[in-house]
Structures are given as C-alpha cells and as structure tokens.
N, CA, C and O atoms as a GROMACS GRO file, in nm:
protein
  560
    1MET      N    1  -4.440  -1.478   2.150
    1MET     CA    2  -4.388  -1.353   2.099
    1MET      C    3  -4.315  -1.283   2.212
    1MET      O    4  -4.357  -1.288   2.328
    2VAL      N    5  -4.204  -1.218   2.179
    2VAL     CA    6  -4.123  -1.146   2.275
    2VAL      C    7  -4.108  -1.002   2.228
    2VAL      O    8  -4.083  -0.978   2.110
    3LEU      N    9  -4.124  -0.905   2.318
    3LEU     CA   10  -4.100  -0.764   2.287
    3LEU      C   11  -3.972  -0.721   2.354
    3LEU      O   12  -3.948  -0.751   2.471
    4ASN      N   13  -3.888  -0.648   2.279
    4ASN     CA   14  -3.762  -0.599   2.332
    4ASN      C   15  -3.746  -0.451   2.302
    4ASN      O   16  -3.770  -0.409   2.189
    5PRO      N   17  -3.706  -0.370   2.400
    5PRO     CA   18  -3.678  -0.230   2.370
    5PRO      C   19  -3.551  -0.219   2.286
    5PRO      O   20  -3.454  -0.291   2.309
    6TYR      N   21  -3.553  -0.128   2.188
    6TYR     CA   22  -3.438  -0.107   2.099
    6TYR      C   23  -3.410   0.042   2.095
    6TYR      O   24  -3.498   0.122   2.063
    7LEU      N   25  -3.289   0.080   2.128
    7LEU     CA   26  -3.250   0.220   2.138
    7LEU      C   27  -3.150   0.257   2.029
    7LEU      O   28  -3.078   0.171   1.979
    8ASN      N   29  -3.147   0.384   1.992
    8ASN     CA   30  -3.047   0.437   1.899
    8ASN      C   31  -2.962   0.539   1.973
    8ASN      O   32  -3.011   0.613   2.058
    9PHE      N   33  -2.834   0.540   1.939
    9PHE     CA   34  -2.738   0.634   1.998
    9PHE      C   35  -2.659   0.700   1.886
    9PHE      O   36  -2.661   0.654   1.771
   10ASP      N   37  -2.590   0.806   1.920
   10ASP     CA   38  -2.508   0.878   1.822
   10ASP      C   39  -2.360   0.858   1.854
   10ASP      O   40  -2.287   0.954   1.880
   11GLY      N   41  -2.317   0.731   1.850
   11GLY     CA   42  -2.176   0.701   1.869
   11GLY      C   43  -2.137   0.654   2.008
   11GLY      O   44  -2.021   0.620   2.030
   12ASN      N   45  -2.231   0.651   2.101
   12ASN     CA   46  -2.196   0.608   2.237
   12ASN      C   47  -2.279   0.491   2.286
   12ASN      O   48  -2.299   0.475   2.407
   13ALA      N   49  -2.327   0.407   2.194
   13ALA     CA   50  -2.407   0.290   2.234
   13ALA      C   51  -2.326   0.194   2.321
   13ALA      O   52  -2.378   0.143   2.421
   14GLU      N   53  -2.201   0.170   2.286
   14GLU     CA   54  -2.120   0.079   2.366
   14GLU      C   55  -2.100   0.134   2.508
   14GLU      O   56  -2.112   0.059   2.605
   15GLU      N   57  -2.071   0.261   2.518
   15GLU     CA   58  -2.055   0.324   2.650
   15GLU      C   59  -2.182   0.310   2.732
   15GLU      O   60  -2.178   0.275   2.850
   16ALA      N   61  -2.296   0.339   2.670
   16ALA     CA   62  -2.425   0.328   2.739
   16ALA      C   63  -2.450   0.185   2.785
   16ALA      O   64  -2.497   0.163   2.897
   17PHE      N   65  -2.418   0.088   2.699
   17PHE     CA   66  -2.446  -0.051   2.734
   17PHE      C   67  -2.349  -0.106   2.837
   17PHE      O   68  -2.385  -0.197   2.912
   18ARG      N   69  -2.230  -0.055   2.843
   18ARG     CA   70  -2.140  -0.094   2.953
   18ARG      C   71  -2.199  -0.044   3.085
   18ARG      O   72  -2.190  -0.112   3.188
   19PHE      N   73  -2.259   0.075   3.083
   19PHE     CA   74  -2.326   0.127   3.202
   19PHE      C   75  -2.448   0.041   3.236
   19PHE      O   76  -2.464   0.000   3.351
   20TYR      N   77  -2.534   0.012   3.136
   20TYR     CA   78  -2.653  -0.071   3.161
   20TYR      C   79  -2.614  -0.209   3.211
   20TYR      O   80  -2.682  -0.266   3.297
   21GLN      N   81  -2.504  -0.262   3.158
   21GLN     CA   82  -2.456  -0.393   3.203
   21GLN      C   83  -2.419  -0.389   3.351
   21GLN      O   84  -2.436  -0.488   3.422
   22SER      N   85  -2.366  -0.274   3.397
   22SER     CA   86  -2.330  -0.263   3.538
   22SER      C   87  -2.453  -0.270   3.628
   22SER      O   88  -2.442  -0.303   3.746
   23VAL      N   89  -2.569  -0.241   3.572
   23VAL     CA   90  -2.694  -0.247   3.648
   23VAL      C   91  -2.762  -0.383   3.632
   23VAL      O   92  -2.799  -0.446   3.730
   24PHE      N   93  -2.779  -0.427   3.506
   24PHE     CA   94  -2.854  -0.550   3.477
   24PHE      C   95  -2.768  -0.675   3.484
   24PHE      O   96  -2.820  -0.785   3.505
   25GLY      N   97  -2.636  -0.661   3.468
   25GLY     CA   98  -2.548  -0.777   3.461
   25GLY      C   99  -2.559  -0.842   3.325
   25GLY      O  100  -2.602  -0.779   3.229
   26GLY      N  101  -2.520  -0.966   3.317
   26GLY     CA  102  -2.526  -1.040   3.192
   26GLY      C  103  -2.410  -1.009   3.101
   26GLY      O  104  -2.333  -0.915   3.123
   27GLU      N  105  -2.399  -1.090   2.997
   27GLU     CA  106  -2.291  -1.074   2.901
   27GLU      C  107  -2.334  -0.979   2.790
   27GLU      O  108  -2.444  -0.990   2.736
   28ILE      N  109  -2.246  -0.886   2.756
   28ILE     CA  110  -2.276  -0.788   2.652
   28ILE      C  111  -2.234  -0.844   2.516
   28ILE      O  112  -2.128  -0.906   2.504
   29PHE      N  113  -2.317  -0.822   2.416
   29PHE     CA  114  -2.286  -0.860   2.278
   29PHE      C  115  -2.270  -0.731   2.198
   29PHE      O  116  -2.357  -0.645   2.201
   30ILE      N  117  -2.158  -0.719   2.127
   30ILE     CA  118  -2.135  -0.599   2.045
   30ILE      C  119  -2.086  -0.642   1.908
   30ILE      O  120  -1.992  -0.720   1.894
   31GLN      N  121  -2.152  -0.588   1.806
   31GLN     CA  122  -2.110  -0.607   1.668
   31GLN      C  123  -2.088  -0.467   1.611
   31GLN      O  124  -2.177  -0.382   1.620
   32LYS      N  125  -1.972  -0.442   1.554
   32LYS     CA  126  -1.934  -0.309   1.505
   32LYS      C  127  -1.978  -0.289   1.360
   32LYS      O  128  -1.996  -0.385   1.285
   33MET      N  129  -1.994  -0.163   1.323
   33MET     CA  130  -2.031  -0.128   1.186
   33MET      C  131  -1.930  -0.183   1.086
   33MET      O  132  -1.966  -0.220   0.974
   34SER      N  133  -1.803  -0.188   1.125
   34SER     CA  134  -1.700  -0.239   1.035
   34SER      C  135  -1.720  -0.386   0.999
   34SER      O  136  -1.664  -0.434   0.901
   35GLN      N  137  -1.801  -0.459   1.078
   35GLN     CA  138  -1.826  -0.600   1.054
   35GLN      C  139  -1.941  -0.623   0.957
   35GLN      O  140  -1.962  -0.736   0.912
   36ALA      N  141  -2.015  -0.519   0.924
   36ALA     CA  142  -2.129  -0.531   0.832
   36ALA      C  143  -2.080  -0.529   0.688
   36ALA      O  144  -1.974  -0.473   0.660
   37PRO      N  145  -2.155  -0.590   0.596
   37PRO     CA  146  -2.117  -0.579   0.455
   37PRO      C  147  -2.107  -0.432   0.416
   37PRO      O  148  -2.198  -0.354   0.442
   38GLY      N  149  -1.996  -0.394   0.354
   38GLY     CA  150  -1.973  -0.256   0.316
   38GLY      C  151  -1.917  -0.171   0.429
   38GLY      O  152  -1.890  -0.053   0.409
   39GLY      N  153  -1.898  -0.230   0.546
   39GLY     CA  154  -1.847  -0.155   0.660
   39GLY      C  155  -1.709  -0.099   0.638
   39GLY      O  156  -1.672   0.003   0.697
   40ASP      N  157  -1.632  -0.164   0.553
   40ASP     CA  158  -1.498  -0.113   0.522
   40ASP      C  159  -1.502   0.016   0.441
   40ASP      O  160  -1.401   0.085   0.428
   41GLN      N  161  -1.618   0.049   0.386
   41GLN     CA  162  -1.635   0.170   0.306
   41GLN      C  163  -1.676   0.290   0.391
   41GLN      O  164  -1.680   0.403   0.342
   42LEU      N  165  -1.707   0.268   0.517
   42LEU     CA  166  -1.748   0.376   0.606
   42LEU      C  167  -1.629   0.466   0.640
   42LEU      O  168  -1.515   0.421   0.637
   43PRO      N  169  -1.656   0.592   0.673
   43PRO     CA  170  -1.548   0.677   0.724
   43PRO      C  171  -1.488   0.615   0.849
   43PRO      O  172  -1.558   0.548   0.925
   44ASP      N  173  -1.360   0.637   0.871
   44ASP     CA  174  -1.291   0.576   0.985
   44ASP      C  175  -1.359   0.606   1.118
   44ASP      O  176  -1.361   0.520   1.207
   45ASN      N  177  -1.416   0.726   1.133
   45ASN     CA  178  -1.479   0.762   1.261
   45ASN      C  179  -1.614   0.693   1.282
   45ASN      O  180  -1.674   0.710   1.388
   46GLU      N  181  -1.662   0.616   1.184
   46GLU     CA  182  -1.789   0.544   1.199
   46GLU      C  183  -1.772   0.393   1.206
   46GLU      O  184  -1.865   0.323   1.245
   47LYS      N  185  -1.656   0.342   1.171
   47LYS     CA  186  -1.634   0.197   1.167
   47LYS      C  187  -1.646   0.131   1.304
   47LYS      O  188  -1.685   0.015   1.313
   48ASN      N  189  -1.614   0.204   1.411
   48ASN     CA  190  -1.617   0.146   1.544
   48ASN      C  191  -1.751   0.168   1.615
   48ASN      O  192  -1.768   0.129   1.730
   49ARG      N  193  -1.846   0.231   1.546
   49ARG     CA  194  -1.980   0.247   1.604
   49ARG      C  195  -2.048   0.111   1.614
   49ARG      O  196  -2.013   0.017   1.542
   50ALA      N  197  -2.144   0.101   1.704
   50ALA     CA  198  -2.214  -0.027   1.725
   50ALA      C  199  -2.321  -0.047   1.618
   50ALA      O  200  -2.412   0.035   1.603
   51MET      N  201  -2.310  -0.157   1.544
   51MET     CA  202  -2.417  -0.196   1.452
   51MET      C  203  -2.529  -0.260   1.532
   51MET      O  204  -2.647  -0.240   1.506
   52HIS      N  205  -2.488  -0.339   1.633
   52HIS     CA  206  -2.586  -0.403   1.721
   52HIS      C  207  -2.517  -0.433   1.854
   52HIS      O  208  -2.406  -0.487   1.858
   53VAL      N  209  -2.585  -0.397   1.962
   53VAL     CA  210  -2.537  -0.425   2.096
   53VAL      C  211  -2.656  -0.474   2.178
   53VAL      O  212  -2.767  -0.422   2.162
   54ALA      N  213  -2.634  -0.572   2.264
   54ALA     CA  214  -2.745  -0.628   2.342
   54ALA      C  215  -2.695  -0.683   2.475
   54ALA      O  216  -2.582  -0.730   2.487
   55ILE      N  217  -2.785  -0.676   2.574
   55ILE     CA  218  -2.763  -0.744   2.702
   55ILE      C  219  -2.895  -0.807   2.744
   55ILE      O  220  -3.002  -0.752   2.716
   56PRO      N  221  -2.889  -0.922   2.811
   56PRO     CA  222  -3.012  -0.984   2.861
   56PRO      C  223  -3.068  -0.904   2.977
   56PRO      O  224  -2.993  -0.856   3.062
   57ILE      N  225  -3.200  -0.889   2.981
   57ILE     CA  226  -3.263  -0.816   3.092
   57ILE      C  227  -3.376  -0.897   3.156
   57ILE      O  228  -3.444  -0.848   3.247
   58GLY      N  229  -3.396  -1.017   3.110
   58GLY     CA  230  -3.500  -1.102   3.167
   58GLY      C  231  -3.513  -1.227   3.084
   58GLY      O  232  -3.442  -1.244   2.985
   59LYS      N  233  -3.601  -1.313   3.124
   59LYS     CA  234  -3.619  -1.440   3.054
   59LYS      C  235  -3.660  -1.415   2.909
   59LYS      O  236  -3.772  -1.370   2.881
   60GLY      N  237  -3.569  -1.443   2.817
   60GLY     CA  238  -3.596  -1.427   2.675
   60GLY      C  239  -3.602  -1.283   2.628
   60GLY      O  240  -3.638  -1.257   2.513
   61GLN      N  241  -3.568  -1.188   2.714
   61GLN     CA  242  -3.574  -1.047   2.676
   61GLN      C  243  -3.435  -0.985   2.678
   61GLN      O  244  -3.349  -1.023   2.758
   62HIS      N  245  -3.415  -0.888   2.588
   62HIS     CA  246  -3.288  -0.818   2.578
   62HIS      C  247  -3.312  -0.669   2.561
   62HIS      O  248  -3.411  -0.628   2.501
   63LEU      N  249  -3.221  -0.590   2.615
   63LEU     CA  250  -3.213  -0.448   2.583
   63LEU      C  251  -3.115  -0.440   2.468
   63LEU      O  252  -3.004  -0.491   2.478
   64MET      N  253  -3.155  -0.376   2.357
   64MET     CA  254  -3.074  -0.374   2.236
   64MET      C  255  -3.060  -0.232   2.185
   64MET      O  256  -3.140  -0.145   2.218
   65ALA      N  257  -2.956  -0.211   2.102
   65ALA     CA  258  -2.934  -0.077   2.048
   65ALA      C  259  -2.839  -0.082   1.930
   65ALA      O  260  -2.778  -0.185   1.899
   66SER      N  261  -2.828   0.032   1.864
   66SER     CA  262  -2.726   0.055   1.762
   66SER      C  263  -2.696   0.204   1.759
   66SER      O  264  -2.770   0.286   1.813
   67ASP      N  265  -2.584   0.237   1.695
   67ASP     CA  266  -2.547   0.376   1.673
   67ASP      C  267  -2.596   0.422   1.537
   67ASP      O  268  -2.603   0.342   1.443
   68CYS      N  269  -2.629   0.547   1.526
   68CYS     CA  270  -2.662   0.608   1.397
   68CYS      C  271  -2.537   0.613   1.311
   68CYS      O  272  -2.425   0.612   1.362
   69VAL      N  273  -2.555   0.620   1.180
   69VAL     CA  274  -2.445   0.630   1.085
   69VAL      C  275  -2.463   0.762   1.009
   69VAL      O  276  -2.537   0.768   0.911
   70PRO      N  277  -2.395   0.869   1.054
   70PRO     CA  278  -2.413   0.999   0.990
   70PRO      C  279  -2.387   1.000   0.840
   70PRO      O  280  -2.455   1.070   0.766
   71SER      N  281  -2.289   0.921   0.793
   71SER     CA  282  -2.258   0.921   0.650
   71SER      C  283  -2.370   0.860   0.566
   71SER      O  284  -2.375   0.880   0.445
   72ALA      N  285  -2.461   0.786   0.632
   72ALA     CA  286  -2.577   0.729   0.563
   72ALA      C  287  -2.699   0.820   0.579
   72ALA      O  288  -2.810   0.783   0.540
   73GLY      N  289  -2.678   0.939   0.635
   73GLY     CA  290  -2.788   1.033   0.652
   73GLY      C  291  -2.866   1.015   0.780
   73GLY      O  292  -2.969   1.081   0.798
   74HIS      N  293  -2.821   0.928   0.870
   74HIS     CA  294  -2.891   0.907   0.997
   74HIS      C  295  -2.865   1.025   1.090
   74HIS      O  296  -2.752   1.069   1.106
   75VAL      N  297  -2.970   1.074   1.150
   75VAL     CA  298  -2.962   1.182   1.247
   75VAL      C  299  -3.042   1.139   1.370
   75VAL      O  300  -3.159   1.101   1.359
   76LEU      N  301  -2.980   1.146   1.485
   76LEU     CA  302  -3.050   1.111   1.608
   76LEU      C  303  -3.133   1.229   1.655
   76LEU      O  304  -3.080   1.337   1.681
   77ASN      N  305  -3.262   1.207   1.665
   77ASN     CA  306  -3.355   1.306   1.717
   77ASN      C  307  -3.440   1.238   1.823
   77ASN      O  308  -3.467   1.118   1.814
   78VAL      N  309  -3.481   1.314   1.922
   78VAL     CA  310  -3.572   1.256   2.020
   78VAL      C  311  -3.695   1.210   1.942
   78VAL      O  312  -3.754   1.287   1.867
   79GLY      N  313  -3.731   1.085   1.961
   79GLY     CA  314  -3.842   1.026   1.887
   79GLY      C  315  -3.797   0.913   1.797
   79GLY      O  316  -3.871   0.818   1.775
   80ASN      N  317  -3.673   0.922   1.742
   80ASN     CA  318  -3.627   0.811   1.660
   80ASN      C  319  -3.521   0.730   1.733
   80ASN      O  320  -3.453   0.647   1.673
   81ASN      N  321  -3.507   0.755   1.862
   81ASN     CA  322  -3.406   0.682   1.937
   81ASN      C  323  -3.463   0.561   2.010
   81ASN      O  324  -3.394   0.499   2.091
   82ASN      N  325  -3.588   0.527   1.983
   82ASN     CA  326  -3.652   0.411   2.046
   82ASN      C  327  -3.731   0.332   1.944
   82ASN      O  328  -3.800   0.389   1.859
   83TYR      N  329  -3.722   0.202   1.952
   83TYR     CA  330  -3.801   0.110   1.870
   83TYR      C  331  -3.862   0.007   1.963
   83TYR      O  332  -3.810  -0.018   2.072
   84ILE      N  333  -3.970  -0.052   1.920
   84ILE     CA  334  -4.020  -0.173   1.984
   84ILE      C  335  -3.982  -0.286   1.890
   84ILE      O  336  -4.025  -0.289   1.774
   85SER      N  337  -3.902  -0.379   1.939
   85SER     CA  338  -3.856  -0.491   1.858
   85SER      C  339  -3.939  -0.613   1.894
   85SER      O  340  -3.946  -0.653   2.010
   86ILE      N  341  -4.003  -0.672   1.793
   86ILE     CA  342  -4.088  -0.790   1.813
   86ILE      C  343  -4.019  -0.911   1.753
   86ILE      O  344  -3.971  -0.907   1.639
   87THR      N  345  -4.013  -1.018   1.830
   87THR     CA  346  -3.961  -1.145   1.782
   87THR      C  347  -4.080  -1.241   1.773
   87THR      O  348  -4.116  -1.305   1.871
   88PRO      N  349  -4.141  -1.251   1.653
   88PRO     CA  350  -4.258  -1.337   1.639
   88PRO      C  351  -4.220  -1.485   1.638
   88PRO      O  352  -4.103  -1.522   1.629
   89ASP      N  353  -4.324  -1.568   1.648
   89ASP     CA  354  -4.304  -1.712   1.656
   89ASP      C  355  -4.289  -1.780   1.520
   89ASP      O  356  -4.248  -1.896   1.514
   90SER      N  357  -4.321  -1.710   1.411
   90SER     CA  358  -4.310  -1.770   1.279
   90SER      C  359  -4.286  -1.662   1.174
   90SER      O  360  -4.311  -1.544   1.198
   91ARG      N  361  -4.239  -1.704   1.059
   91ARG     CA  362  -4.219  -1.613   0.946
   91ARG      C  363  -4.354  -1.555   0.901
   91ARG      O  364  -4.363  -1.438   0.864
   92THR      N  365  -4.457  -1.637   0.904
   92THR     CA  366  -4.591  -1.592   0.868
   92THR      C  367  -4.638  -1.483   0.963
   92THR      O  368  -4.694  -1.382   0.919
   93ASP      N  369  -4.616  -1.504   1.093
   93ASP     CA  370  -4.652  -1.401   1.191
   93ASP      C  371  -4.570  -1.274   1.169
   93ASP      O  372  -4.622  -1.163   1.185
   94ALA      N  373  -4.444  -1.289   1.132
   94ALA     CA  374  -4.359  -1.172   1.106
   94ALA      C  375  -4.420  -1.087   0.994
   94ALA      O  376  -4.430  -0.965   1.007
   95ASP      N  377  -4.459  -1.152   0.885
   95ASP     CA  378  -4.520  -1.080   0.774
   95ASP      C  379  -4.653  -1.018   0.813
   95ASP      O  380  -4.682  -0.904   0.777
   96ARG      N  381  -4.734  -1.092   0.886
   96ARG     CA  382  -4.866  -1.042   0.928
   96ARG      C  383  -4.852  -0.919   1.015
   96ARG      O  384  -4.922  -0.819   0.995
   97ILE      N  385  -4.763  -0.925   1.112
   97ILE     CA  386  -4.744  -0.813   1.204
   97ILE      C  387  -4.684  -0.694   1.129
   97ILE      O  388  -4.729  -0.580   1.146
   98PHE      N  389  -4.582  -0.719   1.048
   98PHE     CA  390  -4.519  -0.612   0.971
   98PHE      C  391  -4.622  -0.542   0.882
   98PHE      O  392  -4.634  -0.419   0.885
   99ASN      N  393  -4.696  -0.620   0.803
   99ASN     CA  394  -4.793  -0.562   0.710
   99ASN      C  395  -4.905  -0.488   0.783
   99ASN      O  396  -4.949  -0.382   0.738
  100GLY      N  397  -4.949  -0.543   0.894
  100GLY     CA  398  -5.056  -0.479   0.969
  100GLY      C  399  -5.013  -0.349   1.033
  100GLY      O  400  -5.080  -0.246   1.016
  101LEU      N  401  -4.903  -0.351   1.106
  101LEU     CA  402  -4.860  -0.231   1.178
  101LEU      C  403  -4.803  -0.123   1.087
  101LEU      O  404  -4.810  -0.005   1.120
  102SER      N  405  -4.745  -0.162   0.973
  102SER     CA  406  -4.684  -0.061   0.884
  102SER      C  407  -4.785   0.005   0.791
  102SER      O  408  -4.752   0.102   0.724
  103ALA      N  409  -4.908  -0.046   0.785
  103ALA     CA  410  -5.010   0.011   0.696
  103ALA      C  411  -5.030   0.159   0.729
  103ALA      O  412  -5.060   0.195   0.842
  104GLY      N  413  -5.013   0.243   0.629
  104GLY     CA  414  -5.028   0.386   0.646
  104GLY      C  415  -4.906   0.454   0.706
  104GLY      O  416  -4.906   0.575   0.727
  105GLY      N  417  -4.802   0.376   0.733
  105GLY     CA  418  -4.679   0.430   0.792
  105GLY      C  419  -4.569   0.443   0.689
  105GLY      O  420  -4.594   0.453   0.569
  106LYS      N  421  -4.445   0.444   0.737
  106LYS     CA  422  -4.327   0.463   0.651
  106LYS      C  423  -4.231   0.347   0.673
  106LYS      O  424  -4.173   0.334   0.780
  107VAL      N  425  -4.215   0.262   0.571
  107VAL     CA  426  -4.125   0.147   0.580
  107VAL      C  427  -3.980   0.195   0.567
  107VAL      O  428  -3.945   0.265   0.472
  108GLU      N  429  -3.897   0.157   0.663
  108GLU     CA  430  -3.754   0.186   0.658
  108GLU      C  431  -3.680   0.073   0.586
  108GLU      O  432  -3.601   0.098   0.495
  109MET      N  433  -3.707  -0.050   0.627
  109MET     CA  434  -3.648  -0.170   0.565
  109MET      C  435  -3.759  -0.272   0.548
  109MET      O  436  -3.815  -0.317   0.648
  110PRO      N  437  -3.792  -0.309   0.425
  110PRO     CA  438  -3.894  -0.412   0.407
  110PRO      C  439  -3.846  -0.546   0.463
  110PRO      O  440  -3.726  -0.569   0.477
  111MET      N  441  -3.939  -0.634   0.493
  111MET     CA  442  -3.903  -0.766   0.543
  111MET      C  443  -3.818  -0.838   0.439
  111MET      O  444  -3.853  -0.847   0.322
  112ALA      N  445  -3.703  -0.889   0.485
  112ALA     CA  446  -3.610  -0.959   0.396
  112ALA      C  447  -3.516  -1.044   0.480
  112ALA      O  448  -3.497  -1.019   0.598
  113ASP      N  449  -3.459  -1.145   0.416
  113ASP     CA  450  -3.356  -1.226   0.482
  113ASP      C  451  -3.230  -1.141   0.492
  113ASP      O  452  -3.186  -1.081   0.393
  114MET      N  453  -3.172  -1.136   0.612
  114MET     CA  454  -3.057  -1.050   0.638
  114MET      C  455  -2.928  -1.129   0.647
  114MET      O  456  -2.930  -1.251   0.668
  115PHE      N  457  -2.816  -1.059   0.632
  115PHE     CA  458  -2.685  -1.125   0.632
  115PHE      C  459  -2.654  -1.192   0.765
  115PHE      O  460  -2.571  -1.283   0.770
  116TRP      N  461  -2.719  -1.150   0.874
  116TRP     CA  462  -2.693  -1.214   1.003
  116TRP      C  463  -2.778  -1.339   1.023
  116TRP      O  464  -2.767  -1.406   1.126
  117GLY      N  465  -2.864  -1.370   0.925
  117GLY     CA  466  -2.937  -1.495   0.928
  117GLY      C  467  -3.084  -1.486   0.965
  117GLY      O  468  -3.155  -1.586   0.959
  118ASP      N  469  -3.131  -1.368   1.005
  118ASP     CA  470  -3.270  -1.353   1.045
  118ASP      C  471  -3.353  -1.290   0.933
  118ASP      O  472  -3.299  -1.239   0.835
  119TYR      N  473  -3.482  -1.294   0.949
  119TYR     CA  474  -3.580  -1.232   0.860
  119TYR      C  475  -3.623  -1.104   0.930
  119TYR      O  476  -3.680  -1.110   1.039
  120PHE      N  477  -3.596  -0.988   0.872
  120PHE     CA  478  -3.603  -0.861   0.944
  120PHE      C  479  -3.665  -0.751   0.860
  120PHE      O  480  -3.650  -0.749   0.738
  121GLY      N  481  -3.735  -0.660   0.928
  121GLY     CA  482  -3.784  -0.538   0.866
  121GLY      C  483  -3.810  -0.434   0.973
  121GLY      O  484  -3.827  -0.467   1.090
  122SER      N  485  -3.814  -0.306   0.932
  122SER     CA  486  -3.841  -0.199   1.028
  122SER      C  487  -3.924  -0.090   0.963
  122SER      O  488  -3.922  -0.073   0.841
  123PHE      N  489  -3.997  -0.016   1.046
  123PHE     CA  490  -4.087   0.088   0.995
  123PHE      C  491  -4.130   0.181   1.107
  123PHE      O  492  -4.112   0.152   1.225
  124GLU      N  493  -4.187   0.292   1.066
  124GLU     CA  494  -4.254   0.385   1.157
  124GLU      C  495  -4.402   0.375   1.125
  124GLU      O  496  -4.442   0.392   1.010
  125ASP      N  497  -4.484   0.348   1.227
  125ASP     CA  498  -4.627   0.334   1.200
  125ASP      C  499  -4.692   0.471   1.179
  125ASP      O  500  -4.627   0.574   1.194
  126LYS      N  501  -4.818   0.472   1.146
  126LYS     CA  502  -4.888   0.596   1.114
  126LYS      C  503  -4.902   0.689   1.234
  126LYS      O  504  -4.944   0.804   1.219
  127PHE      N  505  -4.867   0.641   1.352
  127PHE     CA  506  -4.872   0.723   1.473
  127PHE      C  507  -4.733   0.771   1.516
  127PHE      O  508  -4.720   0.838   1.618
  128GLY      N  509  -4.630   0.737   1.438
  128GLY     CA  510  -4.494   0.779   1.469
  128GLY      C  511  -4.417   0.684   1.559
  128GLY      O  512  -4.305   0.716   1.599
  129VAL      N  513  -4.475   0.568   1.591
  129VAL     CA  514  -4.406   0.468   1.672
  129VAL      C  515  -4.319   0.384   1.580
  129VAL      O  516  -4.363   0.342   1.473
  130ARG      N  517  -4.195   0.359   1.620
  130ARG     CA  518  -4.100   0.281   1.539
  130ARG      C  519  -4.096   0.136   1.587
  130ARG      O  520  -4.092   0.108   1.707
  131TRP      N  521  -4.096   0.046   1.488
  131TRP     CA  522  -4.103  -0.097   1.515
  131TRP      C  523  -3.995  -0.170   1.436
  131TRP      O  524  -3.956  -0.129   1.327
  132MET      N  525  -3.947  -0.281   1.494
  132MET     CA  526  -3.860  -0.376   1.426
  132MET      C  527  -3.923  -0.514   1.441
  132MET      O  528  -3.968  -0.551   1.549
  133ILE      N  529  -3.925  -0.588   1.331
  133ILE     CA  530  -3.973  -0.726   1.334
  133ILE      C  531  -3.853  -0.813   1.298
  133ILE      O  532  -3.792  -0.794   1.193
  134ASN      N  533  -3.819  -0.907   1.385
  134ASN     CA  534  -3.699  -0.989   1.365
  134ASN      C  535  -3.731  -1.135   1.397
  134ASN      O  536  -3.739  -1.174   1.514
  135TYR      N  537  -3.750  -1.215   1.292
  135TYR     CA  538  -3.780  -1.357   1.311
  135TYR      C  539  -3.652  -1.438   1.294
  135TYR      O  540  -3.581  -1.424   1.194
  136THR      N  541  -3.624  -1.523   1.391
  136THR     CA  542  -3.508  -1.612   1.388
  136THR      C  543  -3.557  -1.755   1.364
  136THR      O  544  -3.635  -1.808   1.443
  137GLU      N  545  -3.513  -1.815   1.256
  137GLU     CA  546  -3.550  -1.955   1.226
  137GLU      C  547  -3.492  -2.044   1.333
  137GLU      O  548  -3.373  -2.035   1.363
  138GLN      N  549  -3.573  -2.129   1.392
  138GLN     CA  550  -3.527  -2.222   1.494
  138GLN      C  551  -3.448  -2.335   1.430
  138GLN      O  552  -3.491  -2.395   1.332
  139LYS      N  553  -3.331  -2.362   1.488
  139LYS     CA  554  -3.246  -2.472   1.439
  139LYS      C  555  -3.307  -2.605   1.477
  139LYS      O  556  -3.354  -2.622   1.589
  140LYS      N  557  -3.307  -2.700   1.383
  140LYS     CA  558  -3.366  -2.831   1.410
  140LYS      C  559  -3.262  -2.934   1.434
  140LYS      O  560  -3.294  -3.050   1.458
   0.00000   0.00000   0.00000
C-alpha cells in the first residue's frame, strides 16, 4: 500500500506544482479540466484548471493535486485542501478500506471504475479527514 498527499487549489495548482518541482525535481504530469468528459461544457475560465497534477517525491510516492471547480459548487476552505490518497494492492482492499474508513462519514464519490482507467472513490471520514482510494489494475 502507498500513501500520497493530495492537495486542492483554487486555480493555481499548476503554478504551485511548478514551484514544488523546482524543489523535488522529477517530471510533472498535468491533466486539464478541459480533458475530462464534459470539460468542454465548463466556463472558459475553468477549462485550463488542473484536473490532476502530480510529481514524484520518492520511491512509488507522488505529491498530487487538483483545482476546485467553482461552477460545480466547489469552494476551497482550509480543511478541504488536503486528502490522504491510498493506493491499495487490490480491488478487494480498495473496497474494504473505503467501506471501513467512510463508515459514519460523508461519501463524495462512491467507488467506481473511472474514465482514466482506475477504480476510485473519495470521502470525508467521521472525524473530518478527507481520503481518496485509487486502485490501478496491474497490466499483465
């Protein structure tokens, strides 16, 4: 299992990650909101926001982030700008961890197969900690 910090920004995730890259090095990965299904329907000022940005920070670990989407009702507040992202070793572990940690909390996205190819879900636990579970099927 791998844990990765996941941050939220209000339109400046790419700028922040270019700065972090200057410290950690590594190759930056950026996927824009316009590349997501329905991204062409976003207001022009949101299409260039980061849907997902990542840089490697250690063996098998990444610092990751995305920008909020105001037109979808997202508001950045201190407390919702950090997630703990877990990459479990199996789909079964993904479900077990998701169901266990989300009990009594608030599910944001239930576990489901996503358009980028992973099995993903997110939630806030009953203590206010935000989590992402992202299982990637290993290619054989």
